[in-house]
C-alpha positions in Angstrom: 58.8 67.8 39.4 56.5 68.6 41.9 53.6 66.3 43.3 50.6 68.3 42.5 52.2 67.8 38.7 52.2 64.2 39.4 49.0 63.8 40.2 47.5 66.3 37.5 49.5 63.9 34.9 48.6 61.2 36.7 44.3 61.7 36.1 44.6 62.9 32.8 46.4 59.8 32.3 43.8 58.0 33.8 40.9 59.7 32.1 42.2 58.8 28.6 42.1 55.4 29.8 38.6 55.1 30.7 37.9 57.2 27.2 40.2 54.9 24.8 39.1 51.9 26.9 35.5 53.0 27.1 35.1 53.5 23.1 36.7 50.2 22.5 33.8 48.2 24.4 31.3 50.6 22.9 32.3 49.8 19.5 33.9 45.9 20.0 31.1 44.3 17.7 29.5 47.2 15.9 30.4 46.4 12.4 29.6 42.3 12.3 26.3 43.5 14.1 25.8 45.6 11.2 26.7 42.7 8.8 25.1 39.8 10.4 22.7 38.3 8.1 20.1 36.7 10.4 18.5 33.6 8.0 14.4 33.4 7.7 13.2 31.0 10.7 10.0 28.8 10.2 8.8 28.0 14.0 6.1 25.4 11.9 8.3 22.3 12.3 9.1 23.0 16.2 7.4 21.1 18.7 5.3 23.5 21.8 7.7 24.2 24.5 9.9 27.8 24.9 13.1 27.3 23.2 16.5 29.1 24.4 19.0 31.2 22.0 22.3 32.7 22.4 24.1 35.5 20.6 27.5 36.5 21.8 28.8 40.1 20.3 30.1 42.2 22.8 27.2 44.8 24.1 24.9 43.3 21.9 25.1 39.8 23.8 22.0 38.7 25.1 19.8 35.6 25.5 15.8 35.2 24.9 13.3 32.8 25.4 11.5 31.8 22.4 7.3 30.1 23.2 5.5 28.2 20.1 2.5 27.0 20.8 0.4 25.2 17.8 3.7 25.8 15.6 3.8 29.7 16.1 5.6 31.8 18.1 3.5 32.9 20.7 5.9 34.8 22.8 9.8 35.8 23.1 10.9 36.5 26.4 14.6 38.3 27.1 16.4 36.2 29.2 19.5 38.7 29.6 19.5 42.1 27.4 22.4 43.9 25.4 23.4 46.5 27.7 22.1 50.0 27.6 18.5 48.1 26.7 15.6 50.4 25.5 12.4 48.3 26.0 10.4 50.0 23.4 13.3 48.2 20.5 12.5 45.0 21.6 8.8 45.2 21.9 8.7 46.5 18.6 10.9 43.7 17.0 9.5 40.6 19.0 5.7 41.8 17.9 7.5 42.3 14.5 8.4 39.0 14.7 5.5 37.4 16.4 3.3 38.7 13.4 5.1 38.2 10.6 6.3 34.1 12.5 9.7 35.3 10.5 13.3 36.8 12.2 12.6 38.2 8.1 11.4 41.4 9.8 13.4 44.9 8.9 15.2 46.0 12.3 14.3 49.0 14.8 15.6 52.1 12.7 18.5 53.7 15.1 18.8 50.2 16.6 20.1 47.8 13.5 22.7 46.3 15.4 20.6 45.9 18.9 17.9 44.1 16.6 20.2 42.0 14.6 21.6 41.1 18.2 18.0 40.2 18.9 17.2 38.6 15.9 20.2 36.2 15.8 19.4 35.1 19.3 15.7 34.0 18.2 17.0 32.7 14.7 19.7 30.2 17.2 16.4 29.5 19.5 14.3 28.2 16.7 16.9 26.2 14.3 16.9 23.7 17.9 
């Protein structure tokens, strides 16, 4: 076998490996994220302060700080964002949570798993 054919086969093998690995990474946690249950959260039982919540789920892993003032969620900040974050998604979602004062809100259209991942982090922060 000539050296050229070995190089071509090596490159093809490497590309297949990258595509398969990338596909695995991109979809790992997708089904569990879609089916994740978000429990309603009640900030009225919490003292004023900043509460940290995390969710670990592949590329949707994230961490948020939830600020409570006068028994209400007043601010949500991303400490560690999901991979491929879209700021408009987190802003829209966080505004819904602050307006409703609950994690039981509609997910952002086209970003179901990302929305649920952030909601789970908020839920985890508020249950402390």
